[in-house]
C-alpha positions in Angstrom: 57.8 129.1 90.9 55.6 126.6 88.9 54.9 125.8 85.3 52.7 123.8 83.5 54.3 120.2 81.4 52.7 119.4 77.8 50.0 117.3 79.9 49.2 120.0 81.7 50.4 118.9 85.2 52.2 121.8 87.7 55.7 121.6 88.3 57.6 123.0 91.4 60.8 124.3 90.1 63.5 124.6 93.0 64.5 128.1 94.2 68.1 129.0 93.6 69.3 128.0 96.9 68.2 124.2 96.6 69.4 124.3 93.0 73.1 125.3 94.7 72.5 122.6 97.0 71.8 119.9 94.3 74.7 121.4 92.4 76.7 120.3 95.1 75.5 117.2 96.0 76.3 116.4 92.9 79.6 117.3 92.6 80.1 115.1 96.0 78.4 112.2 94.0 81.0 112.1 91.3 83.7 112.5 93.2 82.7 109.1 95.6 83.4 107.4 91.7 86.9 108.8 91.3 89.1 106.4 91.4 92.9 107.0 92.6 95.5 105.5 90.0 98.5 103.3 91.5 101.8 103.9 91.8 102.4 102.2 88.7 99.7 103.5 86.7 100.6 107.0 87.6 104.1 106.4 86.5 103.0 105.3 83.2 100.1 108.0 82.3 103.0 110.8 83.7 105.2 109.2 81.0 103.3 109.2 78.4 102.1 112.6 79.3 106.0 113.7 79.0 106.5 112.0 75.7 103.9 113.4 74.0 104.5 117.1 75.5 108.2 116.5 74.0 107.1 115.2 70.4 104.6 118.3 70.5 107.5 120.4 71.4 109.8 118.6 68.8 106.5 118.9 65.9 106.4 122.9 66.8 110.0 123.9 67.0 110.3 122.3 63.6 107.6 124.4 61.8 108.8 127.4 63.7 112.4 126.8 62.2 111.5 125.6 58.7 109.1 128.5 58.2 111.6 130.9 59.6 113.8 129.6 56.8 111.2 130.0 54.5 110.3 133.8 55.0 114.3 134.3 55.1 114.1 132.6 51.4 111.3 135.1 49.7 111.6 138.0 51.6 115.4 137.7 52.1 
């Protein structure tokens, strides 16, 4: 399937199988750029994620308790 550009040139678009192949090639190219963290980096990033989740749990629990108490005061 061909289409024309603004300059009148014909550009052939790849078929579906060529596009799928290109997609997987791009995935492999991106995966080659991935850098595995060291053990120390993995530990600190895991600790940071754990602390962040724990703080979110505390915030949600406090909001749930506070709003529950407020609803109890309003509606008895």
